[in-house]
C-alpha positions in Angstrom: 26.5 -11.5 4.8 27.4 -12.6 1.2 24.6 -12.3 -1.2 21.9 -13.0 1.4 22.0 -9.0 1.8 20.8 -8.7 -1.6 18.0 -11.4 -1.1 15.6 -8.9 0.1 15.9 -6.5 -2.6 14.8 -9.2 -5.2 12.6 -11.5 -3.4 9.4 -9.3 -3.8 9.3 -11.0 -7.3 7.8 -14.1 -5.2 4.8 -12.1 -4.6 3.8 -11.0 -7.8 1.5 -14.5 -8.6 -0.4 -13.9 -5.5 -1.0 -10.0 -6.5 -2.6 -10.9 -10.1 -4.6 -14.2 -8.4 -5.6 -12.6 -5.2 -7.8 -10.2 -7.0 -9.5 -12.8 -8.8 -9.9 -15.7 -6.3 -9.8 -14.4 -2.8 -12.3 -12.3 -0.8 -11.3 -9.0 -1.2 -10.9 -8.5 2.7 -8.5 -11.0 2.9 -6.8 -10.0 0.0 -6.3 -6.6 1.0 -4.9 -7.7 4.3 -2.8 -10.1 2.7 -1.0 -8.1 0.4 -0.6 -5.4 2.6 0.9 -7.6 5.0 3.7 -9.1 2.2 4.2 -5.6 1.0 4.8 -3.8 4.1 7.3 -6.6 5.4 9.2 -6.7 2.1 9.6 -3.2 1.8 10.9 -2.8 5.3 13.3 -5.7 4.8 14.6 -4.5 1.3 14.9 -0.9 2.9 16.8 -2.5 6.1 19.3 -4.5 3.7 20.0 -1.4 1.6 20.8 0.7 4.5 23.3 -2.0 5.6 25.0 -1.7 2.4 24.9 1.8 2.2 26.8 1.8 5.4 29.9 0.0 3.4 29.7 2.4 0.5 29.5 6.0 2.8 32.5 4.2 5.1 34.8 4.4 2.2 34.0 8.1 1.3 36.7 10.5 2.4 35.6 12.9 5.0 32.7 10.7 6.5 31.9 10.8 9.9 31.7 7.0 10.5 34.8 5.6 12.6 37.6 4.6 10.4 37.3 1.0 11.1 34.1 0.6 9.2 35.9 0.9 6.2 38.4 -2.0 7.1 38.6 -4.6 4.5 37.2 -7.1 7.0 34.1 -4.8 7.1 34.0 -4.4 3.0 34.4 -8.2 2.6 31.1 -8.5 4.2 29.3 -7.4 1.1 30.0 -8.9 -2.5 31.2 -5.7 -4.9 31.3 -3.5 -2.1 33.4 -0.8 -4.2 30.3 -0.7 -6.7 27.5 -1.4 -4.9 28.2 0.3 -1.8 28.2 3.5 -3.2 25.1 2.9 -5.6 23.3 2.4 -2.3 23.8 5.9 -1.0 21.5 7.5 -3.5 19.2 4.5 -4.0 18.5 5.0 -0.3 18.6 8.7 -0.4 15.6 8.5 -3.2 13.5 6.0 -1.1 13.5 8.3 1.8 12.6 11.4 -0.1 10.2 10.0 -2.2 8.7 8.3 1.0 8.6 11.7 2.7 7.2 13.5 -0.3 4.2 11.1 -0.3 3.7 11.0 3.5 3.9 15.1 3.2 1.4 15.2 0.7 -1.2 12.9 2.1 -0.9 15.1 5.0 -1.3 18.1 3.3 -4.5 17.1 1.2 -6.0 15.9 4.4 -5.4 18.9 6.3 -6.6 20.9 3.6 -9.7 19.2 3.3 -10.3 19.1 6.8 -9.9 23.2 7.1 -12.3 23.5 4.2 -15.0 21.5 5.9 -14.7 23.5 9.4 -17.3 25.9 8.9 -20.0 23.2 8.3 -22.1 21.0 10.6 -20.0 18.4 12.2 -22.5 15.6 10.8 -20.8 12.3 9.5 -21.5 13.6 5.8 -20.6 16.7 4.2 -22.5 17.6 1.0 -20.6 20.4 -1.2 -22.3 22.5 -3.5 -19.9 21.9 -6.3 -20.6 21.5 -10.2 -17.7 18.8 -10.2 -18.8 15.1 -9.4 -16.8 13.1 -6.8 -17.1 11.6 -3.5 -14.3 10.2 -1.2 -14.0 9.1 2.5 -12.4 11.5 4.8 -10.7 9.9 8.0 -9.4 11.9 10.7 -10.0 15.3 12.5 -12.5 15.5 15.0 -14.6 12.6 13.3 -14.4 10.5 10.1 -16.6 12.0 7.4 -18.1 11.4 4.1 -17.5 14.3 1.4 -19.5 14.2 -1.5 -20.5 16.7 -4.1 -24.1 17.9 -5.5 -23.0 17.3 -8.8 -22.7 13.4 -8.3 -25.6 13.1 -6.1 -27.9 14.8 -8.9 -26.6 11.6 -11.2 -27.9 9.2 -8.8 -31.1 7.5 -7.8 -32.0 7.0 -4.3 -31.3 3.5 -4.0 -27.8 4.3 -5.6 -27.4 7.5 -3.1 -27.7 4.7 -0.5 -25.1 2.2 -2.2 -22.8 5.4 -2.4 -22.9 6.2 1.5 -22.5 2.6 2.4 -19.5 2.3 0.0 -17.8 5.5 1.7 -18.6 4.4 5.1 -17.3 1.0 4.7 -13.9 2.8 3.7 -13.8 4.4 6.8 -14.8 1.4 9.1 -12.1 -0.8 7.9 -9.4 2.3 7.8 -8.7 1.7 4.0 -6.6 4.6 3.7 -4.2 2.9 6.0 -3.6 -0.2 3.5 -3.7 2.3 0.8 -0.6 4.5 2.2 1.2 1.6 3.7 1.2 0.1 0.1 2.0 3.3 -1.7 5.2 3.7 0.6 6.0 0.0 -0.1 6.1 0.6 -3.4 8.2 3.8 -3.3 10.7 1.7 -1.3 11.0 -1.3 -3.7 9.6 -0.9 -7.2 9.3 -4.5 -7.5 6.2 -4.1 -5.1 4.3 -1.9 -7.2 2.1 -5.0 -8.4 0.8 -5.3 -5.0 0.0 -1.5 -4.6 -2.2 -1.7 -7.6 -3.9 -5.0 -6.6 -4.8 -3.7 -3.2 -6.1 -0.3 -4.9 -8.6 -2.5 -6.4 -9.1 -5.1 -3.5 -10.0 -2.3 -1.3 -12.4 -0.9 -3.4 -13.8 -4.6 -3.8 -13.9 -5.0 -0.1 -16.1 -1.9 0.2 -18.2 -2.8 -2.7 -19.3 -6.0 -1.1 -19.9 -4.4 2.5 -22.0 -1.8 0.6 -24.1 -4.6 -1.1 -24.2 -6.3 2.0 -25.9 -3.0 3.9 -28.2 -1.8 0.9 -29.0 -5.6 0.0 -29.2 -4.9 -3.6 -25.8 -5.8 -5.3 -27.2 -4.7 -8.4 -27.9 -1.1 -7.3 -24.4 -0.8 -5.8 -23.1 -2.0 -9.5 -25.1 0.6 -10.9 -23.9 3.6 -8.6 -20.2 2.5 -9.4 -20.8 2.4 -13.3 -22.5 5.9 -13.1 -20.1 7.6 -10.7 -17.4 6.4 -12.8 -18.7 8.0 -16.1 -18.9 11.4 -14.5 -16.5 11.4 -11.4 -12.7 12.5 -11.6 -11.9 10.2 -8.3 -10.4 11.5 -5.1 -7.8 14.4 -4.4 -4.9 12.0 -3.2 -4.3 8.2 -4.0 -4.3 6.8 -0.4 -8.0 8.4 -0.2 -10.6 5.9 -0.9 -13.5 6.8 -3.2 -16.4 4.8 -5.1 -15.3 5.4 -8.7 -11.4 4.8 -8.1 -8.9 3.2 -8.4 -9.4 -0.2 -9.7 -10.8 -1.3 -13.3 -14.7 -0.2 -12.6 -15.9 -2.7 -15.4 -14.4 -5.7 -13.2 -15.8 -4.3 -10.2 -19.4 -4.0 -11.8 -19.0 -7.6 -13.2 -17.9 -8.8 -9.8 -21.1 -7.3 -8.3 -23.6 -8.7 -10.8 -22.2 -12.4 -9.9 -22.3 -14.1 -6.7 -20.9 -12.8 -3.5 -17.5 -14.1 -3.0 -16.9 -17.1 -0.4 -15.2 -15.8 2.7 -12.0 -17.5 3.5 -8.9 -16.8 5.8 -6.5 -18.7 3.9 -7.2 -20.5 0.3 -6.9 -24.1 -0.4 -3.4 -25.5 -0.6 -3.7 -27.2 -3.7 -5.1 -24.6 -6.1 -3.5 -21.9 -8.2 -4.0 -18.9 -5.7 -3.1 -21.5 -2.8 0.3 -22.0 -4.1 0.9 -18.4 -4.9 0.1 -17.4 -1.4 2.2 -19.8 0.3 4.9 -18.8 -2.3 4.6 -15.4 -1.3 4.5 -15.9 2.8 7.6 -18.0 2.0 9.4 -15.1 0.1 8.1 -12.9 2.8 10.0 -15.1 5.5 13.0 -15.6 3.8 13.1 -12.1 3.2 12.6 -11.4 7.0 15.3 -14.1 8.0 17.7 -12.4 5.4 17.5 -9.0 6.6 17.6 -10.3 10.3 20.7 -12.2 9.6 22.3 -9.4 7.4 21.8 -6.8 10.4 23.0 -9.0 13.0 26.1 -9.8 11.1 26.7 -6.3 10.4 26.0 -5.1 13.7 28.7 -7.8 15.0 31.2 -6.8 12.7 31.1 -3.2 12.9 31.4 -3.7 16.9 34.3 -5.9 16.1 36.0 -2.9 13.6 35.1 0.0 16.1 37.6 1.2 18.6 36.8 1.7 22.2 
């Protein structure tokens, strides 16, 4: 394997340029899908390689349940600096697993509590709660997807802005934005180098819903005004992987984008542009990461198979 086993751990750096440029130059739908795919693949590859390195470190520990042959010099030679990185990978992988499990548990708990709180209400697609705290968010799952909004926020908006609010939240539900947000959140927990992609997707998912709402309402200024008003009074959403009108993402940039022309829809940016080159760099980094992790996994499997007595 050599140093190739470490490449997926650092290759997410190749995606940093596209994480910044996609927000500015790509249609938010394209940017969200592209960045989420890159983050998910790179996170999976880096986790696989971290687990392979951990096997070498765990086999060196006394009293481990692994076969004795897995600690032979031939196996350890497959990983550079096995004495140090092998053992360091053990707490690193445990931290990744624990953080990911905690994020999934918290996400599920918030959704379950939200659905239980709405259990006594009519089974409509919109749940208006009498609450002095302004908020609105899209709640997927349960018997049906629902838009949850408080009376305090509705009181702050004009009729046209309310239509923009509901169109925005329905766009989140229709496009399953919570899945994109959860995927990049887990990816960032698996590899800290992927945090810029998580931040970018949090913004582009909101911009995607903004554009969908503008298309439904037919008034970009009304959507921009609704976002601005909601941002001034809203406290956001109960968990980072649920989407809402006023958060996350820099609200002034979203308002400015809505006050301008609608973005052009492209499946892939032109090659000889800054965003095109950044997209190809991220795609190349993702491909190299996938090939490196696959090569490392196959090589380690063959080495461990040869070192395991039958």
